Each structure stands twice: as structure tokens, then as C-alpha cells.
N, C-alpha and C positions, 0 to 999 in steps of 0.2 A: 241748724237754722241758717237760712241765707237772708241777709239783710240787703237793703238798697240804700245808697247814699246819693241824694239828688243835689247837684251843685247848681244853685240858682242865686248866687250872691254878686254876680257881675254887675258893673255899673252901666252896661248897655251903651257905652260911649259911641259905638259905630251905628247903633240904631237911632240914637237921639232921644229915646224915651224908654222906660222900663219894658223890656221885651217880654218879661215874665207875664205881663198883663195884656199883651197884644191878642186881639181876638182872631181866632182861626175857626171859621165856620161857627162863629158866635160863642166860642169857648176860649178863655184865656190860655195862652200857650203852656204855662206851668200847670194849669189844671188838667190839660190833656196828658201831660207826663204823669201826674199823680193818678189819674184815672186808669192809665195803662198799668201802673204798678199795683193798684188796688185789685185789678182783674187777674193778676198773676199770682204765682205761688211763692212770692217772697214773704218772709215772716215779719219783717219790720222795715219801716221806711223812715229815714232821717233826711230832713231837708235843711240845707244851709242857705239862709238869706243874707243880704248885705244892706247897702245904703238905701234901697227902695223897699225895705221890709214893711214899713207901715202901709204904703200904697198896695203892695202885693197882698197883704192880709185883707185889705178892703175888697179885693177883686177875686181872690182865690179861696176856695173852701178847703180847709184842712180838717180831716177827721181824726184818724188814729195816728197820723204821722207825728213824729217828734220834730218840732221846728226849733232850730237854733239860729241865732243871728251872729254873724261874724263882724265884729267891730273893726277888724283889720282887713276887710275885703279888698281895699285898695292896694294891698301889698301883693295881690295876685292869687291865682287859683290854688296854689299850694297851701295857702293859709286856710282856705275853706276845706281842703282835703284833710288837713291835720285836725281841724276842729271837728269836722263831721265824724272822722274815724274814732275820735274819743267817745262819741255817743252811740256808736254802732252796737256796743254791748259785748261783754266777754263770752256770751253764749253763741255768738255768730261764728260759724265755721268759715264763712266767706262773705264778701260784700260785692254787690254789683254797683259800680259807679256810673250813675246816669247823669245826663246833662239836661239842665232845665230849658235849653233852647233846641231840644231834639224831640219835637212833639208827635212824630208820626211812626214811632216804633210800636209794633204790635205786642199785645200781651203774650201771644204765642212765642215770640222771640225771647222774651224774658224767661218763659218756662223752658225753652230749649237750652238756654244758658244754664239754668238750674239743673235740669236733668242730665246735661252733658257733664257738668261738674260732679254731680252725685255718682255718675257712673265711672268717672275717671280719676277724681280728686286731683285734677291738673292744677298747678299753681295759678295759672292764668288762662281764662277762656275768652276768646274774642270771636264775635260774629263777623262773618264775611258775606258779601252779596256780590255774586258774579266775580268772585275772586278778590274783591277789594275789602280791606279791613274797615270795620265801622265801630260804632258805640251803641249801647253801653258795654263795658268790659267787666268780667267777673274776676276778682282776686281772692285767692285763698288766704286765710289768716297768716300763713307762713311768710307772706310778703308784706304784711301790714307794717312791720318796722321800716322797710324800705320806703313805703309810701309816706310814713310819718317823717322821714328824713328829707323829703323834697323841699326845696326852697325856691322862691321866685314865682314869676307869673307863668308857671307851667303846670300841666296836669300829670297824670300817672304814666304818660308815654315813656318817660325816662325809665321807669321801673320795667315796662314791657321790653324795652331795648336791652336792659341789663339782664333780663331773664329769657332771652330769645329762645333758648333751647327748651324751656319749660312751657312755652305757649302752645295751647291747643286751639286751633281754629275750627269753627263750626259754620258751615254754609247755611244761610237762611234765605227764604224767598221774600225778604222784607227790605225793600229799598230804603225804608225809613232809618235804617242803621247808618246810612250815609248822608242823611239830610240834617243839617243844623242851620239855624237862622240867626245871622249876625247883623245883617244890614237891611235897609229898605229894599234894596235890589234883590237880596235873597228871598225876602217875603213876597215880593211881586212875582218873581220867577216861580216859586213854589205854588202860589195861588193860581197862576195861569195854568200850570200843569194840572192841578186838581180840577179846575173848571173844565178844561178840555177833556179830561178823562170822564168827568161826570156827564158831559154831553154825549160822549161816545157810548156810555153805558145806558143812556136813556132810551 
């Protein structure tokens, strides 16, 4: 079974308000991430929330996802990684670590990560778009102890670097793997591009 771990505990300090609830085409950002995973072939979804958990729950619909709240979210992303990993389950062969501020990834991309892993059993599978590495990233259970050992305000990039020889890249036609939204400027830029593409397709 392949699980997904959604990191959505950040304080959104650069955005100035909880970005998990920002509306994109009328849908909260975190909701879009969850909808993508629901349409994919992952077997379990764990979501880590933080200081804005109460507000997020008011705006985002959770179904079968396991939601855990990280009281130490201010200590950085690694604390959410460790907490979420504890809830992934011992039956998970691998976990896809997804970001709550990356709302434009396609379900087909998640399925590509799953099928690539199932066909290779590579320790780490990373999506690329036009040669650039993106997110989410799949990690085999063999590297879970390394992820659990991360400290500070960093994600699993350190584990990727430590296991460079074991990384399998898979090219996807999905620019969403390169797009995350951290600031109002990011949001404005992304929405301008989406509006322009919508006009071009009309």
C-alpha cells in the first residue's frame, strides 16, 4: 500500500493569512490537494495541520483522511514530517510526501509516481517537468528512519541528497509539480497565468 502524507501545518507567515484556505477558482487550496489525492491510487492519506487547524477545518472538507495536529509546528517542517510519518501505518510500503501549498498537481502524476515505484521499488521517486525536479516525492519505507531523523525547518530534501544514487526521476507533463504558493505575489502570478490560459482555450 502506498500512503500520502500532506504537510499543511505551516504558519503562512509570508502569505499573511492561512494559505490552506485561500480560494483558487472557488476551492480552498488544501481542498484541491486533497481532491487530487482522492482521485489517485494512494491507499491512505494523512494530513498534518498546525496553528490554523481550527480555521482550516471550518473551510476544508475531510473525508477518509487521517488528520493530526502538530502542536510543535513552529519548530519547522521536520516536526510535521516526523509526526505524520508515525501515522502512515506499518502496512505502508512507501509514502508520497505532498505539500499543502501545491494545489495544481494532477492525479495522473500521483499515479505515475505509484506505478513507477511499483515497477522499480526505487528508494526515492521524484517527478520532473522539462528536466526540473518537483514535488511531491515518493519515499520507500527503507528511508523512513532517515526522514524521522530530520531536525529543524527543513523538509526531506536532505534525505534525497544523502541518497542521490538511489533516486529515480520520472518525467511528467505536469507543470504543477513545480508550482507552490508561498506569498501573495506567487498567488497573483499563478492566477494571472491561469486566467490567460483560460482565455486562450475559450
